[in-house]
C-alpha positions, 0 to 999 in steps of 0.5 A: 176817871181816865180819858181816852187820848185821841189820835191826832197829829202833834201840835206844830211847834213852828206855829205854837212856838212858846211852851208857856204863857209867861214865855209868850208874854215876854216875847209879846212885850218885845214884839208888840204882838198879841198872844194867841192861846189854844187851850185844849184837852187831849181827850177832846174830839173838837180839840184834836180836829182843830190840831188836825185841820185849822192849825195846818191850814196855810193861811191860818198858820201864816196869819198866826206866825206873822202876827201873834205869839202863840202858845198851846196849853193842855188845860187838863194838866195846867190846872192853875191856868184852867182855874184862873181863866175858867176854862171848862170847855175844850178847846178854848181860844184866847187872844190876849194883849202883852200883859195877859189881858184877855181881848177875845175868848171863844170855845169849841171847834173852829174851822180855819175860816173861823180862826181867821175871822177871830184874828181879824176881829182882834185887829178891829179898832171898835171901841167895845173891843179896845175899851177896858171893861172897868171903864165901860161899866163906870160910864154905863147907866140904866139908859146905856147898859143894855146897848153896851152889853149887846155891843160887847157881846157882838164885838168881843164875846159872851164871857166879856159881856157877862163880866160887864153885867157883873161890873155894872150890878156891883157898881150899883151895890144893892140898888137893883130894884129898877127894871133894867137891873132886875132884868139883868139879874133875872138873866144872870143871877148865877154870876153871884150868890148875892144876886140870887139872894136879892131874887129870893128877897124880892121874888114877888116883884120879879114874878109880877114883871117876868115869867115866874115859871121860867125864873123858878125853874132856873133857880131850882136847878141852880140851887140843886147844882150848888147842893151837889157834892163835887168831891165824890166819884161817879154820879151822885144820887138825885136829891131834891130836898135842898131845893124844897128847903130853899124854896120853903126858907124864902117862902116861894111856892111851887117847888114840888111842881119843879122836881120833874124839870130838875130831874130831867136836867140832872139826867142830861147834865151830870155826864161830864168827865167828872161831877166837878167838871159838869158843875163848873160847866153849868156855873161858869158857862150857862150859855152852853145849856141852850142845847140842853134846853132842847133835850129837856123840852123833848123829854118834857114833851114825851112825859106830858099830856099835850093836846097839840098834835106833834109831828115827831118825824119832823122833830127827828129830822130837825134834830138829826140835822143839828148833829155835828162831827164833834160827836155830841152824844146827847143828841143821839140819846135824845133821838133814841127817845123820839124814835122810841116814842114813834114805835121805831125800836130798832132806830132807838136802839141804834141811836143808843149804841151810837151814843155809847160809842161816842161816849166811849171815845170821849171817855165819858160815862153814859147811861141811856135816858130811855131807861129812866123814863121808858115806862112813862112814855105813852106810845 
């Protein structure tokens, strides 16, 4: 699919003085500075916003030019870089040392103040920021690993924390039946196939200790995602058989009850610039699914028979307050469902039109979710 290139100011060459990461690395080795990487896509609204405001802000520009070797990378074109550093969210910001070791990474739009905070964070002498993750994993045990993970997340980033989880679990080989390891695998099983295999083998122990429905939902969607053909064009046909087959193979009950949940998330998730992009987003950045849990919850609420009295006006107001300028069109799509539920067809149609306009600007496919579930919503 071709993407719409958004109008924006050109990237300031005085700020991003290096055209490649290798050139920035050579300069960093001479200057002793950190490397600042701005990985973007020219069809990404948040990327273009940062070019238009964060990187022309006087204080931000001064801090970058004075203390960092800066390089901007169009990660859509530089596929090798995107693959190596698992860039699936645009923009992504990296601070690296002179040997290209990532000190900090983050993603999404950052205001000038946000960028300054990130730069200040990189100069912090906290040991969780400076200490090599390998050595931190080596000294971690069941008494300290949770605290080390939380501190790594706080002082570095989510990505580093997940790497620490994987390093700790891998250090234990397959000795994961202690409560701490099971808890880590429950929350991070998508990081490696062998963790999912462990859950399938000892699922009865997981279901005794944790919420079995939540675990089954996460497993079902993960199995579904990995069954998709990422080489095809357009959206694949919804196919739930691989999930049923997996649950049957591992003698786990309840696959039939999970189909609606998986289909909801499928309707909400499979809308990226390509199928491969969407699948990688879910695989490598599971934390970005948090807002989509909101969408899934709303749809399940509309489809289920709840005895609770739901204040839909309050729900609409809350959702509208979360819409940002970066044009997250699925929030408008979600609003269309809630307005339809309350009988406000005009606003429902208006939200669909807005979602379509934003999707067109982003160069993404969009089909209103309302079309799929309209007959099942009781008004």
